C-alpha positions as a Markdown table, in Angstrom:
| # | Residue | x | y | z |
|---|---|---|---|---|
| 1 | Met | -19.4 | -3.0 | -6.2 |
| 2 | Gln | -21.1 | -3.9 | -3.1 |
| 3 | Asn | -22.8 | -0.7 | -0.7 |
| 4 | Ile | -20.5 | -0.6 | 1.5 |
| 5 | Ser | -17.0 | -0.9 | -1.4 |
| 6 | Leu | -19.5 | 1.7 | -2.4 |
| 7 | Lys | -19.7 | 3.9 | 0.2 |
| 8 | Asp | -15.5 | 4.0 | 1.2 |
| 9 | His | -14.7 | 4.8 | -2.1 |
| 10 | Gln | -17.3 | 7.9 | -2.5 |
| 11 | Arg | -15.0 | 9.0 | 0.2 |
| 12 | Ser | -12.1 | 8.8 | -2.0 |
| 13 | His | -14.3 | 12.4 | -3.6 |
| 14 | Thr | -15.7 | 14.2 | -1.3 |
| 15 | Gly | -13.1 | 13.6 | 1.4 |
| 16 | Asp | -15.0 | 12.6 | 4.4 |
| 17 | Ile | -12.5 | 10.9 | 6.7 |
| 18 | Pro | -14.5 | 9.2 | 9.2 |
| 19 | Tyr | -12.3 | 7.1 | 11.3 |
| 20 | Gln | -10.0 | 8.3 | 13.8 |
| 21 | Cys | -7.2 | 7.1 | 16.0 |
| 22 | Ser | -7.8 | 7.3 | 19.9 |
| 23 | Gln | -4.0 | 7.0 | 20.4 |
| 24 | Cys | -2.6 | 9.4 | 17.8 |
| 25 | Asp | -5.5 | 11.3 | 16.7 |
| 26 | Lys | -4.4 | 9.4 | 13.2 |
| 27 | Leu | -7.7 | 9.8 | 10.1 |
| 28 | Phe | -9.1 | 7.1 | 8.3 |
| 29 | Ser | -11.8 | 7.0 | 5.3 |
| 30 | Arg | -12.8 | 3.0 | 6.1 |
| 31 | Lys | -13.2 | 1.2 | 9.5 |
| 32 | His | -10.6 | -2.0 | 8.1 |
| 33 | Asn | -7.7 | 0.3 | 7.7 |
| 34 | Leu | -8.1 | 2.3 | 11.1 |
| 35 | Lys | -8.2 | -1.4 | 12.9 |
| 36 | Gln | -5.0 | -1.9 | 11.1 |
| 37 | His | -3.3 | 0.7 | 11.8 |
| 38 | Gln | -4.0 | 0.6 | 15.3 |
| 39 | Gln | -2.1 | -2.4 | 15.6 |
| 40 | Thr | 1.1 | -0.6 | 15.4 |
| 41 | His | 0.1 | 1.1 | 19.2 |
| 42 | Thr | -0.6 | -3.0 | 20.7 |
| 43 | Gly | 2.8 | -3.8 | 19.2 |
| 44 | Lys | 1.2 | -7.4 | 18.6 |
| 45 | Lys | 2.4 | -8.7 | 15.2 |
| 46 | Pro | 1.0 | -11.8 | 14.7 |
| 47 | Tyr | 1.4 | -12.4 | 11.4 |
| 48 | Gln | 5.6 | -14.4 | 11.4 |
| 49 | Cys | 7.7 | -16.0 | 8.3 |
| 50 | Ser | 7.8 | -19.7 | 8.0 |
| 51 | Gln | 11.2 | -18.2 | 6.9 |
| 52 | Cys | 12.9 | -16.2 | 8.8 |
| 53 | Asp | 12.4 | -14.2 | 12.2 |
| 54 | Lys | 10.1 | -11.3 | 10.4 |
| 55 | Ala | 6.6 | -11.0 | 11.5 |
| 56 | Phe | 4.2 | -8.6 | 10.5 |
| 57 | Ser | 0.9 | -6.6 | 11.8 |
| 58 | Cys | -1.3 | -7.5 | 8.8 |
| 59 | Lys | -1.3 | -10.5 | 6.5 |
| 60 | Arg | -0.9 | -8.3 | 3.5 |
| 61 | Asn | 2.7 | -7.7 | 4.8 |
| 62 | Leu | 3.3 | -10.5 | 5.9 |
| 63 | Lys | 2.8 | -12.5 | 2.3 |
| 64 | Gln | 4.7 | -9.4 | 0.2 |
| 65 | His | 7.2 | -9.6 | 2.8 |
| 66 | Gln | 7.5 | -13.9 | 1.8 |
| 67 | Gln | 7.9 | -12.8 | -1.9 |
| 68 | Thr | 11.3 | -11.9 | -0.6 |
| 69 | His | 11.9 | -15.7 | -0.1 |
| 70 | Thr | 9.9 | -17.3 | -3.4 |
| 71 | Gly | 11.3 | -14.5 | -6.4 |
| 72 | Glu | 8.0 | -14.2 | -6.5 |
| 73 | Lys | 7.0 | -10.9 | -9.2 |
| 74 | Pro | 3.7 | -11.4 | -10.4 |
| 75 | Tyr | 3.7 | -7.4 | -11.5 |
| 76 | Gln | 4.9 | -8.1 | -15.7 |
| 77 | Cys | 5.3 | -4.7 | -17.3 |
| 78 | Arg | 4.0 | -5.0 | -20.5 |
| 79 | Gln | 6.2 | -3.0 | -22.6 |
| 80 | Cys | 9.4 | -4.5 | -21.6 |
| 81 | Asp | 10.5 | -7.8 | -19.6 |
| 82 | Lys | 10.8 | -6.4 | -16.3 |
| 83 | Ala | 9.0 | -7.6 | -13.5 |
| 84 | Phe | 8.4 | -6.7 | -9.9 |
| 85 | Ser | 7.4 | -7.8 | -6.7 |
| 86 | Leu | 5.2 | -4.7 | -6.0 |
| 87 | Lys | 2.6 | -2.7 | -7.5 |
| 88 | Ser | 3.7 | -0.2 | -7.0 |
| 89 | Lys | 7.6 | -0.8 | -8.0 |
| 90 | Leu | 5.8 | -1.7 | -11.8 |
| 91 | Ile | 3.9 | 1.5 | -11.4 |
| 92 | Arg | 6.9 | 3.3 | -10.9 |
| 93 | His | 8.9 | 1.9 | -13.6 |
| 94 | Gln | 6.3 | 2.3 | -16.1 |
| 95 | Ser | 7.4 | 5.9 | -16.5 |
| 96 | Val | 10.2 | 4.5 | -17.8 |
| 97 | His | 8.1 | 3.7 | -21.1 |
| 98 | Thr | 5.8 | 7.1 | -20.9 |
| 99 | Gly | 8.3 | 9.4 | -20.0 |
| 100 | Glu | 5.6 | 10.5 | -17.3 |
| 101 | Lys | 7.4 | 12.8 | -14.5 |
| 102 | Pro | 4.8 | 13.0 | -11.6 |
| 103 | Tyr | 6.3 | 14.2 | -9.2 |
| 104 | Gln | 7.7 | 18.4 | -9.8 |
| 105 | Cys | 9.3 | 21.1 | -7.5 |
| 106 | Ser | 6.3 | 24.0 | -6.6 |
| 107 | Gln | 9.4 | 26.1 | -6.5 |
| 108 | Cys | 10.8 | 25.4 | -10.3 |
| 109 | Asp | 10.7 | 23.0 | -13.2 |
| 110 | Lys | 12.9 | 20.0 | -11.9 |
| 111 | Ala | 10.8 | 16.9 | -11.7 |
């Protein structure tokens, strides 16, 4: 891990969030995330999909969107044949196999 990456990682443990948006006061632990967020205020969407009219403020979101056109699903479940375009969807799916229910109501036992 590089020094800057290590410092960013360590902030996740300390709760140090040094980067603040001057437009809305939202806080970020990484400078890159602040810069990316600031584009939401400018309305700039420089990343245009070549297959439809959609445009995005960050390259990562464009790449994820393009998977809707290609059908690409790079995140494969190791326990069954299902595949997903987003890692977050794979993680949510895996609870089917583990029985894990990570979100539980604080007022009752419902999960």
